[in-house]
C-alpha positions in Angstrom: 0.0 0.0 0.0 1.3 3.4 -1.0 0.4 6.8 0.5 -1.3 9.3 -1.8 -2.7 12.8 -1.6 -5.6 13.9 -3.8 -6.7 17.5 -4.4 -10.0 18.0 -6.0 -11.7 21.1 -7.3 -15.5 20.8 -7.4 -18.0 23.0 -9.3 -18.8 26.1 -7.2 -22.4 26.4 -8.4 -23.4 23.4 -6.4 -25.1 23.8 -3.1 -22.8 23.1 -0.1 -24.8 20.0 0.7 -24.3 18.7 -2.9 -20.6 19.5 -2.8 -20.3 17.4 0.4 -22.0 14.6 -1.4 -19.5 14.8 -4.2 -16.7 14.6 -1.5 -18.4 11.5 -0.1 -18.4 9.9 -3.6 -14.7 10.7 -3.9 -13.8 9.1 -0.6 -16.1 6.1 -1.2 -14.4 5.3 -4.5 -11.1 5.0 -2.6 -12.7 2.4 -0.2 -14.2 0.5 -3.1 -10.8 0.1 -4.7 -9.3 -1.4 -1.5 -7.9 1.7 0.0 -8.2 3.5 3.3 -8.6 7.2 4.1 -6.2 8.8 6.5 -7.3 12.4 6.5 -10.0 14.6 4.9 -9.9 18.3 4.6 -12.6 20.6 3.1 -11.1 23.9 2.2 -14.3 25.5 1.0 -14.8 27.9 -1.9 -11.6 29.6 -3.2 -10.8 31.7 -6.2 -8.9 29.9 -9.0 -5.7 31.3 -10.5 -7.2 31.0 -14.0 -10.7 30.0 -15.3 -11.4 26.3 -15.5 -14.3 25.3 -17.7 -15.5 29.0 -17.4 -15.5 28.9 -13.6 -13.5 31.5 -11.7 -13.8 29.8 -8.3 -14.1 26.3 -7.0 -14.9 24.2 -4.0 -11.6 22.6 -2.8 -11.3 19.1 -1.2 -8.1 17.4 0.0 -7.8 13.7 0.8 -4.9 11.7 2.2 -5.3 8.0 1.6 -3.5 4.7 1.1 -4.2 2.3 -1.8 -2.4 -0.1 -4.1 -0.6 1.6 -7.0 -2.6 -0.3 -9.6 -5.9 1.3 -8.4 -4.8 4.9 -9.1 -5.6 4.7 -12.8 -9.1 3.4 -12.0 -9.6 6.2 -9.5 -8.5 8.9 -11.9 -10.7 7.5 -14.7 -13.7 7.6 -12.4 -13.0 11.2 -11.3 -12.7 12.3 -15.0 -16.2 10.9 -15.7 -17.8 12.8 -12.8 -19.1 16.1 -14.3 -19.1 17.8 -10.9 -15.3 17.5 -10.5 -13.5 20.3 -12.4 -9.9 19.1 -11.6 -8.4 16.1 -9.8 -4.8 15.7 -8.9 -3.4 12.6 -7.2 0.3 12.6 -6.1 2.3 10.0 -4.3 3.6 11.1 -0.8 
């Protein structure tokens, strides 16, 4: 098991409750792929450095987790299919 850090930017036009549901979907997908979550942080709405898909701000969510290295490609593919996630970046710690 390797340690990873994921930073996600979620659409800002969602209600706070819906944004938290998207965060739950993100963390649940780690568990479904055999991983475990170490730490979750909700950073809230922040202004972006440049527009992403015509949005000037986004709802930030950070996740520290452990998972097998072969599951990362599955996680990234799932996050790209989710229309509520503007950007997802997963890095090895």
